[in-house]
Biotite code that builds the C-alpha atoms (Angstrom):
import biotite.structure as struc

atoms = struc.array([
    struc.Atom([-66.921, -10.595, -16.293], chain_id="A", res_id=1, res_name="UNK", atom_name="CA", element="C"),
    struc.Atom([-65.776, -14.226, -16.183], chain_id="A", res_id=2, res_name="UNK", atom_name="CA", element="C"),
    struc.Atom([-62.298, -13.003, -15.215], chain_id="A", res_id=3, res_name="UNK", atom_name="CA", element="C"),
    struc.Atom([-63.727, -11.198, -12.197], chain_id="A", res_id=4, res_name="UNK", atom_name="CA", element="C"),
    struc.Atom([-65.598, -14.328, -11.109], chain_id="A", res_id=5, res_name="UNK", atom_name="CA", element="C"),
    struc.Atom([-62.407, -16.404, -11.373], chain_id="A", res_id=6, res_name="UNK", atom_name="CA", element="C"),
    struc.Atom([-60.379, -13.817, -9.461], chain_id="A", res_id=7, res_name="UNK", atom_name="CA", element="C"),
    struc.Atom([-63.021, -13.589, -6.727], chain_id="A", res_id=8, res_name="UNK", atom_name="CA", element="C"),
    struc.Atom([-63.033, -17.385, -6.371], chain_id="A", res_id=9, res_name="UNK", atom_name="CA", element="C"),
    struc.Atom([-59.225, -17.369, -6.339], chain_id="A", res_id=10, res_name="UNK", atom_name="CA", element="C"),
    struc.Atom([-59.222, -14.968, -3.382], chain_id="A", res_id=11, res_name="UNK", atom_name="CA", element="C"),
    struc.Atom([-61.539, -17.294, -1.477], chain_id="A", res_id=12, res_name="UNK", atom_name="CA", element="C"),
    struc.Atom([-59.392, -20.334, -2.269], chain_id="A", res_id=13, res_name="UNK", atom_name="CA", element="C"),
    struc.Atom([-56.150, -18.647, -1.225], chain_id="A", res_id=14, res_name="UNK", atom_name="CA", element="C"),
    struc.Atom([-57.861, -17.450, 1.953], chain_id="A", res_id=15, res_name="UNK", atom_name="CA", element="C"),
    struc.Atom([-58.953, -20.995, 2.820], chain_id="A", res_id=16, res_name="UNK", atom_name="CA", element="C"),
    struc.Atom([-55.468, -22.349, 2.169], chain_id="A", res_id=17, res_name="UNK", atom_name="CA", element="C"),
    struc.Atom([-53.941, -19.625, 4.354], chain_id="A", res_id=18, res_name="UNK", atom_name="CA", element="C"),
    struc.Atom([-56.361, -20.463, 7.179], chain_id="A", res_id=19, res_name="UNK", atom_name="CA", element="C"),
    struc.Atom([-55.366, -24.110, 6.848], chain_id="A", res_id=20, res_name="UNK", atom_name="CA", element="C"),
    struc.Atom([-51.673, -23.189, 7.030], chain_id="A", res_id=21, res_name="UNK", atom_name="CA", element="C"),
    struc.Atom([-52.260, -21.116, 10.159], chain_id="A", res_id=22, res_name="UNK", atom_name="CA", element="C"),
    struc.Atom([-54.110, -24.003, 11.772], chain_id="A", res_id=23, res_name="UNK", atom_name="CA", element="C"),
    struc.Atom([-51.278, -26.404, 10.952], chain_id="A", res_id=24, res_name="UNK", atom_name="CA", element="C"),
    struc.Atom([-48.759, -23.966, 12.410], chain_id="A", res_id=25, res_name="UNK", atom_name="CA", element="C"),
    struc.Atom([-50.790, -23.574, 15.595], chain_id="A", res_id=26, res_name="UNK", atom_name="CA", element="C"),
    struc.Atom([-50.888, -27.366, 15.942], chain_id="A", res_id=27, res_name="UNK", atom_name="CA", element="C"),
    struc.Atom([-47.166, -27.631, 15.112], chain_id="A", res_id=28, res_name="UNK", atom_name="CA", element="C"),
    struc.Atom([-47.921, -29.747, 12.040], chain_id="A", res_id=29, res_name="UNK", atom_name="CA", element="C"),
    struc.Atom([-45.063, -28.273, 10.046], chain_id="A", res_id=30, res_name="UNK", atom_name="CA", element="C"),
    struc.Atom([-44.949, -30.994, 7.362], chain_id="A", res_id=31, res_name="UNK", atom_name="CA", element="C"),
    struc.Atom([-48.661, -30.568, 6.634], chain_id="A", res_id=32, res_name="UNK", atom_name="CA", element="C"),
    struc.Atom([-48.229, -26.801, 6.586], chain_id="A", res_id=33, res_name="UNK", atom_name="CA", element="C"),
    struc.Atom([-45.537, -27.149, 3.913], chain_id="A", res_id=34, res_name="UNK", atom_name="CA", element="C"),
    struc.Atom([-47.866, -29.280, 1.779], chain_id="A", res_id=35, res_name="UNK", atom_name="CA", element="C"),
    struc.Atom([-50.528, -26.579, 1.935], chain_id="A", res_id=36, res_name="UNK", atom_name="CA", element="C"),
    struc.Atom([-47.876, -23.897, 1.308], chain_id="A", res_id=37, res_name="UNK", atom_name="CA", element="C"),
    struc.Atom([-47.104, -25.508, -2.050], chain_id="A", res_id=38, res_name="UNK", atom_name="CA", element="C"),
    struc.Atom([-50.797, -25.436, -2.984], chain_id="A", res_id=39, res_name="UNK", atom_name="CA", element="C"),
    struc.Atom([-51.198, -21.860, -1.761], chain_id="A", res_id=40, res_name="UNK", atom_name="CA", element="C"),
    struc.Atom([-48.163, -20.700, -3.744], chain_id="A", res_id=41, res_name="UNK", atom_name="CA", element="C"),
    struc.Atom([-49.538, -22.244, -6.927], chain_id="A", res_id=42, res_name="UNK", atom_name="CA", element="C"),
    struc.Atom([-53.004, -20.776, -6.336], chain_id="A", res_id=43, res_name="UNK", atom_name="CA", element="C"),
    struc.Atom([-51.526, -17.351, -5.512], chain_id="A", res_id=44, res_name="UNK", atom_name="CA", element="C"),
    struc.Atom([-49.604, -17.405, -8.808], chain_id="A", res_id=45, res_name="UNK", atom_name="CA", element="C"),
    struc.Atom([-52.845, -18.140, -10.686], chain_id="A", res_id=46, res_name="UNK", atom_name="CA", element="C"),
    struc.Atom([-54.659, -15.420, -8.765], chain_id="A", res_id=47, res_name="UNK", atom_name="CA", element="C"),
    struc.Atom([-52.044, -12.799, -9.594], chain_id="A", res_id=48, res_name="UNK", atom_name="CA", element="C"),
    struc.Atom([-52.347, -13.710, -13.285], chain_id="A", res_id=49, res_name="UNK", atom_name="CA", element="C"),
    struc.Atom([-56.156, -13.481, -13.084], chain_id="A", res_id=50, res_name="UNK", atom_name="CA", element="C"),
    struc.Atom([-56.038, -10.101, -11.359], chain_id="A", res_id=51, res_name="UNK", atom_name="CA", element="C"),
    struc.Atom([-53.487, -8.769, -13.825], chain_id="A", res_id=52, res_name="UNK", atom_name="CA", element="C"),
    struc.Atom([-55.760, -9.823, -16.686], chain_id="A", res_id=53, res_name="UNK", atom_name="CA", element="C"),
    struc.Atom([-58.814, -8.037, -15.276], chain_id="A", res_id=54, res_name="UNK", atom_name="CA", element="C"),
    struc.Atom([-57.164, -4.973, -13.717], chain_id="A", res_id=55, res_name="UNK", atom_name="CA", element="C"),
    struc.Atom([-58.973, -2.668, -16.189], chain_id="A", res_id=56, res_name="UNK", atom_name="CA", element="C"),
    struc.Atom([-62.352, -3.997, -15.006], chain_id="A", res_id=57, res_name="UNK", atom_name="CA", element="C"),
    struc.Atom([-61.667, -3.125, -11.370], chain_id="A", res_id=58, res_name="UNK", atom_name="CA", element="C"),
    struc.Atom([-63.106, -0.021, -9.736], chain_id="A", res_id=59, res_name="UNK", atom_name="CA", element="C"),
    struc.Atom([-59.965, 0.248, -7.624], chain_id="A", res_id=60, res_name="UNK", atom_name="CA", element="C"),
    struc.Atom([-56.438, -0.888, -8.463], chain_id="A", res_id=61, res_name="UNK", atom_name="CA", element="C"),
    struc.Atom([-55.115, -3.973, -6.724], chain_id="A", res_id=62, res_name="UNK", atom_name="CA", element="C"),
    struc.Atom([-51.448, -3.523, -5.886], chain_id="A", res_id=63, res_name="UNK", atom_name="CA", element="C"),
    struc.Atom([-49.808, -6.828, -6.701], chain_id="A", res_id=64, res_name="UNK", atom_name="CA", element="C"),
    struc.Atom([-46.378, -5.436, -5.844], chain_id="A", res_id=65, res_name="UNK", atom_name="CA", element="C"),
    struc.Atom([-47.352, -5.233, -2.163], chain_id="A", res_id=66, res_name="UNK", atom_name="CA", element="C"),
    struc.Atom([-48.198, -8.937, -2.010], chain_id="A", res_id=67, res_name="UNK", atom_name="CA", element="C"),
    struc.Atom([-44.914, -9.835, -3.691], chain_id="A", res_id=68, res_name="UNK", atom_name="CA", element="C"),
    struc.Atom([-43.035, -8.113, -0.866], chain_id="A", res_id=69, res_name="UNK", atom_name="CA", element="C"),
    struc.Atom([-44.981, -10.127, 1.708], chain_id="A", res_id=70, res_name="UNK", atom_name="CA", element="C"),
    struc.Atom([-44.295, -13.345, -0.214], chain_id="A", res_id=71, res_name="UNK", atom_name="CA", element="C"),
    struc.Atom([-40.592, -12.510, 0.010], chain_id="A", res_id=72, res_name="UNK", atom_name="CA", element="C"),
    struc.Atom([-40.934, -12.119, 3.779], chain_id="A", res_id=73, res_name="UNK", atom_name="CA", element="C"),
    struc.Atom([-42.726, -15.471, 3.926], chain_id="A", res_id=74, res_name="UNK", atom_name="CA", element="C"),
    struc.Atom([-39.845, -17.156, 2.105], chain_id="A", res_id=75, res_name="UNK", atom_name="CA", element="C"),
    struc.Atom([-37.397, -15.584, 4.543], chain_id="A", res_id=76, res_name="UNK", atom_name="CA", element="C"),
    struc.Atom([-39.422, -16.689, 7.581], chain_id="A", res_id=77, res_name="UNK", atom_name="CA", element="C"),
    struc.Atom([-39.559, -20.266, 6.235], chain_id="A", res_id=78, res_name="UNK", atom_name="CA", element="C"),
    struc.Atom([-35.813, -20.276, 5.601], chain_id="A", res_id=79, res_name="UNK", atom_name="CA", element="C"),
    struc.Atom([-35.221, -19.059, 9.168], chain_id="A", res_id=80, res_name="UNK", atom_name="CA", element="C"),
    struc.Atom([-37.779, -21.534, 10.558], chain_id="A", res_id=81, res_name="UNK", atom_name="CA", element="C"),
    struc.Atom([-39.516, -18.576, 12.195], chain_id="A", res_id=82, res_name="UNK", atom_name="CA", element="C"),
    struc.Atom([-42.993, -20.070, 12.264], chain_id="A", res_id=83, res_name="UNK", atom_name="CA", element="C"),
    struc.Atom([-44.392, -17.407, 14.595], chain_id="A", res_id=84, res_name="UNK", atom_name="CA", element="C"),
    struc.Atom([-43.506, -14.718, 12.057], chain_id="A", res_id=85, res_name="UNK", atom_name="CA", element="C"),
    struc.Atom([-44.852, -16.932, 9.276], chain_id="A", res_id=86, res_name="UNK", atom_name="CA", element="C"),
    struc.Atom([-48.207, -17.300, 11.038], chain_id="A", res_id=87, res_name="UNK", atom_name="CA", element="C"),
    struc.Atom([-48.374, -13.531, 11.592], chain_id="A", res_id=88, res_name="UNK", atom_name="CA", element="C"),
    struc.Atom([-47.576, -12.805, 7.937], chain_id="A", res_id=89, res_name="UNK", atom_name="CA", element="C"),
    struc.Atom([-50.212, -15.258, 6.805], chain_id="A", res_id=90, res_name="UNK", atom_name="CA", element="C"),
    struc.Atom([-52.898, -13.963, 9.133], chain_id="A", res_id=91, res_name="UNK", atom_name="CA", element="C"),
    struc.Atom([-52.256, -10.233, 9.156], chain_id="A", res_id=92, res_name="UNK", atom_name="CA", element="C"),
    struc.Atom([-50.878, -9.703, 5.665], chain_id="A", res_id=93, res_name="UNK", atom_name="CA", element="C"),
    struc.Atom([-51.976, -12.395, 3.208], chain_id="A", res_id=94, res_name="UNK", atom_name="CA", element="C"),
    struc.Atom([-55.383, -13.170, 4.688], chain_id="A", res_id=95, res_name="UNK", atom_name="CA", element="C"),
    struc.Atom([-56.227, -9.488, 5.070], chain_id="A", res_id=96, res_name="UNK", atom_name="CA", element="C"),
    struc.Atom([-55.103, -8.808, 1.493], chain_id="A", res_id=97, res_name="UNK", atom_name="CA", element="C"),
    struc.Atom([-57.304, -11.637, 0.213], chain_id="A", res_id=98, res_name="UNK", atom_name="CA", element="C"),
    struc.Atom([-60.299, -10.149, 2.030], chain_id="A", res_id=99, res_name="UNK", atom_name="CA", element="C"),
    struc.Atom([-59.471, -6.684, 0.680], chain_id="A", res_id=100, res_name="UNK", atom_name="CA", element="C"),
    struc.Atom([-58.976, -7.967, -2.876], chain_id="A", res_id=101, res_name="UNK", atom_name="CA", element="C"),
    struc.Atom([-62.188, -9.997, -2.692], chain_id="A", res_id=102, res_name="UNK", atom_name="CA", element="C"),
    struc.Atom([-64.115, -6.874, -1.660], chain_id="A", res_id=103, res_name="UNK", atom_name="CA", element="C"),
    struc.Atom([-62.642, -4.836, -4.531], chain_id="A", res_id=104, res_name="UNK", atom_name="CA", element="C"),
    struc.Atom([-63.470, -7.567, -7.044], chain_id="A", res_id=105, res_name="UNK", atom_name="CA", element="C"),
    struc.Atom([-66.957, -8.007, -5.590], chain_id="A", res_id=106, res_name="UNK", atom_name="CA", element="C"),
    struc.Atom([-67.653, -4.273, -5.888], chain_id="A", res_id=107, res_name="UNK", atom_name="CA", element="C"),
    struc.Atom([-66.256, -4.250, -9.424], chain_id="A", res_id=108, res_name="UNK", atom_name="CA", element="C"),
    struc.Atom([-68.381, -7.202, -10.518], chain_id="A", res_id=109, res_name="UNK", atom_name="CA", element="C"),
    struc.Atom([-71.539, -5.406, -9.361], chain_id="A", res_id=110, res_name="UNK", atom_name="CA", element="C"),
    struc.Atom([-70.676, -2.374, -11.472], chain_id="A", res_id=111, res_name="UNK", atom_name="CA", element="C"),
    struc.Atom([-69.828, -4.363, -14.628], chain_id="A", res_id=112, res_name="UNK", atom_name="CA", element="C"),
])
């Protein structure tokens, strides 16, 4: 049960970091966005480990592979300095996944 609580909190934290990155991108604060990107990457790594550890407790499988593909696209957009694409990936892929994962974990924690 503790694993589910940690994973649920991790989703919230990644979501907040992603929102911060989007805000920095909108304000053209690229250096600040990169600082938050480092934090988000670290937190995402922890979250993936937490979710992997509690996958058997979930009522629905969380597909980690899908997020890894998006992370690859994020790396590519950063390398190409395509900050519009980066903002879209953050908002419409990562943030939505965090909300989806949070809901799955929330539902699972109520049933356990």
